[in-house]
N, C-alpha and C positions, 0 to 999 in steps of 0.2 A: 504494500500499499504506499509506504513512505511519504505519507502527508505530514507536513510540519505544523505543529500546533504550538503556538506561544502560551506559555503558562506563568502565571503570577507567582513570584517567590513565596515559599511557604506551603506549597501544594506538592510536596514530594511523593505522597501516595498516588496522586493523580498522574504525575510524571512516570512513575513505575508502571501503573496500569496502562498508560498510552503506549509505553515502550514494549510492554508484552502483547499489546493488541496490534503492533506493527507500525505505530506512529512514530515519527521524530518529533522532539520537542526543542523548543528554543526559549530562553529566558525572556520574560515580558519586559523586564527592566534592562537598561543597557542600550547598546547601539541599535539603529534601526534594523529591523528583521526583514528578510526577503523570503518570498515563496511560502509565507505563512498563510494557512487556509482557514484558520479559526483562532480564537482567543479563549483561554479559560482564566476567569478571575475569582478571587475568594469571596466576593460579594459581602465584605464586611462594612460597607457603608462608605469607604473612602472613594473619593473621585479619582479616577485615573484619566490623564489627559496625555495622550501620545499622538502628536500631529502627524506622524508618519503612517498611521493606520489607513488602510483602505476601508472606506466607510461601508463597504458591503461584506465585511468580515462578520461571520457569526461570533457573538460574544456569549460564552456559556458561563452563568453564574453557578459556581460550585457550592454555595451555601446550602446545607441541607440535603446534599446528594452524596452518594458513595462514589468512589472513583470508577467503579463498574457502571454506574448509571450515567457518568459524564462520557465514558467511552461510548455507551450505546446511544446517547444523544448526539455525539459527534459523528458516529457512523450514519445515523439517520439524516442529519442535516447535510452531510457532505456526500450523500450517495446520489 
């Protein structure tokens, strides 16, 4: 599959689940990312503003979801 997903810092369990499911991950913080197909955020109420985002990227809120649920949501949205 090799789809790259940007993941907010602090979601190590999500990163592990995504790797197990065949996704690549990229840190959300840091230099602008390329070839990212979706973003996973903690959903802790903090505003995230990264102007290099493509406004059509799906943003998945991880709050209240298991890592496996996030993988399922991404598979659904990116299929």
